[in-house]
N, C-alpha and C positions, 0 to 999 in steps of 0.2 A: 344758484346764487351763492355768494360768499359774504361772510360776516365782516364787511368793512362798514360798520354801523355809524362811524363818524360822519359819513356822507349825508346822513339824514338829520343831523343836529340842526336845529333851526337857523343858527347863525351861519353855519357852513352852507346850508341850502340857499340862504339869502345871498351870500357872497358869490356862489356859483351863478345865481340868476343875474347878479349885477355884472359879472364878467361876461356872461353870454349876451347880455343886452348892451355890451360895449360901454358901460358906464365908467369903467376904469381906463378905457382907451387901449392903447397898445401896451401889453404887459411887459415890464422891464426887469422886475426884481421880486423875489420871494424869499422870505426868511422864516424858518420854523425852529422852535426850541422845545424839546421834550426833556427838560432837566429834572428828572425824577430821582427818588431815592428808594432803595429796597435794602432792608437790614440783612446782615449775614444769614439769619435763620430762614429768610425767604428762599435762599438757595440750598442751605444745609438740610432743611427739613423736607426736601423734595428730591425724588430720584431722577426727575427729568429736567428740572430747571437748571439752566447754566451748562447744558451739555450740547455738543454738536449733534449727537446722534438723535436725541429726542426733542430738543428745543429748537434745533436748526440755526442757532445763533443766540445772541444776548439782547442787549438794549436796543439794537437795531431791528432784528427779526421778530422779537417778542413785543416790545413796547413801541418802538419807533415806526414799525411797519404801517400802522394806521395813518400816521401823519405823512409818511412817504407816499402812501396812496392818495392822500388829499392833494399833495403837491402835483402829482401827475394828473389827477382829475381836474384840478383848477388851471394848471399851467401848460399842460400838454406833454408830449413826449420829451424825454431827455436824450440828447445826442451824445453827450460826453459827461463823465463824472470822475471826480477825484475824491478819494475817501481815506480816512485813517481811523482804524479801530484799535483800541487798547483795553487791557484789563487793569484798571487803576486802583480799585478799592475792595475787590472781592476775590476770594480763593475759588475761582471757577475757570473752566477751560475756554469759555467764550468771552466776548467783549462786554464791558459794562459802561464804556464811553466811546462814542463815535462822532466824528465830524465829517461832513460831506459837502462838496461844492459841485453845483450842476451847471451845465450849459444846455438850455432847452433848445429844441429844434427851431423854435420861433426866434431865437437869438437872445431871449431873456436869460438872466442868471438867477441862481438860487443857492441857498445854504440850508443845511439841516444839522442840528446838534441833538443827539439823543443819548441819554445816560440813565443808569440806575445807581450812580455813584455820587450824585450831587445832594449832599445833606443840607437842609432837611427835606428838600424836594420842593419844586416850584410849579405853578400852573403852566400848562402848555400855552405857548404863544405862537401865533401865526400872523405874519405881515405880508400883504401882497400890494405891490406898487405898479401902477401903470402911468401912462402919459397924462391921465386925467385925475390922478390922485392915489391915495393910499388907504387901505382898509386894515385895521388891526383887530384881531380876535384873541382874547385871552380868557382862559378858564371857561371856554365855550360860551363867551359873551362877546357881543360886538362892542369893543372898547372904544374905537374911534373910526369915523368915516370922513376923512378929509378929502373931499372931491371938489373939483372946479365948479361942478354943478351939484350943490348940496342935496342930500336926501331930505325928503319932507319930514321924516321922523328924526328925533334926536338920538344919536348913538350913545351908548354907555349909560343910559338912564336906568338900567336895571342893576341892582346891587348884586355883585358876583358872589356866589357861595364858594366855599372852600373846594378846591379841586382834590377830591379824595384820591384820585389816581396817582397824584404826585407822590404819595407816601404809602399807599396800600393797594394790593392786587385785588381786593374785594370789589366786586361790581356793585356800587351803591345806587346806580340809576340804569335800569334795564330797558328804558323806553326805546332806545335805538335798536336794541336787539329784537324787541317785540315788533317794531316796524319792519325790520329786515325779514323776520319770519313770516309776517303777514304778506309782505310783498312777494316772497318766494312762493307761498301758497297760491297767490293770485296769478303768478307767472305760470305755475303748473296748470292751473285751472283754465286760464284764458289764452296762454301762449304769448303774453306780453313779455317784454324784456325786464329782468330783475334790476334792482338798483346797481348791483355789481355782479357781472357774470364771470365765469372762469377765465376768459381771455384777459379781461381787465385786471383781475387779481394776479394772474401770472405775470403781467407787465410789472406790477409792483414788486413781486418776488424777484424777478429778473434784475430789477434795478438794485435791490438789496444785495443780491449776489455779486453784481458789478462793483458795488462799494467794497465788499469783502475782497474781491479780486484786486481792486486798486490798492487796498491797504497792504495786501500780501506782496504785490509786485512793486509798490512804491512809484506808481505812475498812473496817469489818467487812463480810463477805459472808455473806448468809444462803443456806443450802442447802436447808432444809426449812421 
């Protein structure tokens, strides 16, 4: 099992079920924004953060990888990607700002913005559009569900708490981590599939590496 714990967030699980039930129809567009902020000391006080050797990358591989995984999990495989990664605000060797555009194998399109350079830091936002409507999730809350066939419950009726991840690396809500650990133990004991196995996680890392490759080469990279 792999710690892609965002998959088990209630709003994400609900979105996945709606997609699998064809409630959004044919998927056409996805947009994800992870516009967070980390102060200089976040990198300065650590031997591994902000390094290629130990961090493996920056805002994309460290912070954005979880949202990248969600895009793949919800939208399917990416056939081609264009990316641009820069170091805009920190004295580090890896990127603190990245933008990527995707062409999914289904024909749908998508974008990702990921950063640790956006002061003061904003809640993560995910939008998924299909032929039957659009779902918007912000701060791990279902903000809106505008579907041709409306959902019975009202979206956005919960007051969203502040997204601490936007400004702090401290994990303030470990419920997702606990669920992943419990799921892994169950998989070991019963042989059932974990929420995210190594092959699925590798797919997300491969896409992140393709974004870096695209940025270095200045051209799109084909994956399929």
